[in-house]
C-alpha positions as CSV (number, residue, x, y, z in Angstrom):
1,M,-36.5,-18.3,-18.5
2,Y,-32.8,-17.3,-18.5
3,E,-32.5,-18.3,-14.9
4,K,-33.7,-21.9,-15.7
5,Q,-31.0,-22.2,-18.4
6,Y,-28.1,-20.9,-16.2
7,P,-29.1,-21.4,-12.5
8,N,-25.5,-20.9,-11.3
9,E,-24.4,-18.0,-13.3
10,G,-23.1,-15.2,-11.1
11,A,-23.0,-17.4,-8.0
12,V,-19.8,-17.0,-5.9
13,L,-18.3,-20.4,-5.1
14,F,-16.3,-20.1,-1.9
15,N,-15.6,-23.8,-1.3
16,Q,-13.1,-24.0,-4.3
17,P,-9.6,-25.0,-3.1
18,E,-7.2,-22.1,-3.3
19,E,-4.6,-22.1,-6.1
20,K,-1.1,-23.0,-5.3
21,N,1.1,-19.9,-5.8
22,S,4.2,-18.4,-4.5
23,Y,2.8,-15.0,-3.7
24,G,2.3,-15.8,-0.1
25,P,6.0,-16.1,1.0
26,M,7.0,-13.2,-1.4
27,A,4.3,-11.0,0.1
28,E,5.4,-11.8,3.7
29,Q,9.0,-10.9,2.8
30,V,7.9,-7.5,1.3
31,L,5.9,-6.8,4.5
32,K,8.8,-7.8,6.7
33,E,11.2,-5.6,4.8
34,A,8.6,-2.6,5.0
35,I,8.3,-3.0,8.7
36,F,12.0,-3.2,9.2
37,Q,12.5,-0.1,7.0
38,F,9.8,1.9,9.0
39,Q,11.2,0.9,12.4
40,R,14.8,1.6,11.4
41,K,13.8,5.1,10.0
42,K,11.7,5.9,13.1
43,L,14.6,4.9,15.5
44,M,17.2,6.7,13.5
45,E,15.0,9.9,13.7
46,Q,14.7,9.5,17.5
47,I,18.5,8.8,17.9
48,D,19.1,12.1,16.0
49,E,16.7,14.0,18.2
50,A,18.3,12.6,21.4
51,L,21.8,13.6,20.0
52,A,20.5,17.1,19.2
53,A,19.0,17.4,22.6
54,G,22.1,16.0,24.4
55,N,20.0,13.4,26.1
56,K,22.7,10.7,26.7
57,P,20.5,8.1,28.5
58,L,17.8,8.2,25.8
59,F,20.5,8.0,23.1
60,F,22.0,4.8,24.6
61,K,18.5,3.4,25.1
62,L,17.5,4.0,21.5
63,S,20.9,2.8,20.3
64,A,20.4,-0.5,22.0
65,Q,16.9,-0.8,20.4
66,Y,18.4,-0.1,17.1
67,N,21.0,-2.7,17.5
68,D,18.3,-5.2,18.6
69,L,16.4,-4.4,15.5
70,L,19.4,-5.0,13.3
71,K,19.9,-8.4,15.0
72,Q,16.3,-9.3,14.8
73,Y,16.2,-8.8,11.0
74,G,19.6,-10.1,10.4
75,A,20.9,-6.8,8.9
């Protein structure tokens, strides 16, 4: 009897339009910043290891990658 009174109760409606909000661009910016910080930290650690090992070619290669990363993210 309850089902007859409320046939759509509990139904998930997927065809409803998404609400407009500003979370999308904000979330994208947060993700970009997190990726940048992760890549920056990883490169800095690798550069430190190359310096400690005295590996000059690797140091220059990683330094170039670091500079490219900074340019890519406008830092």
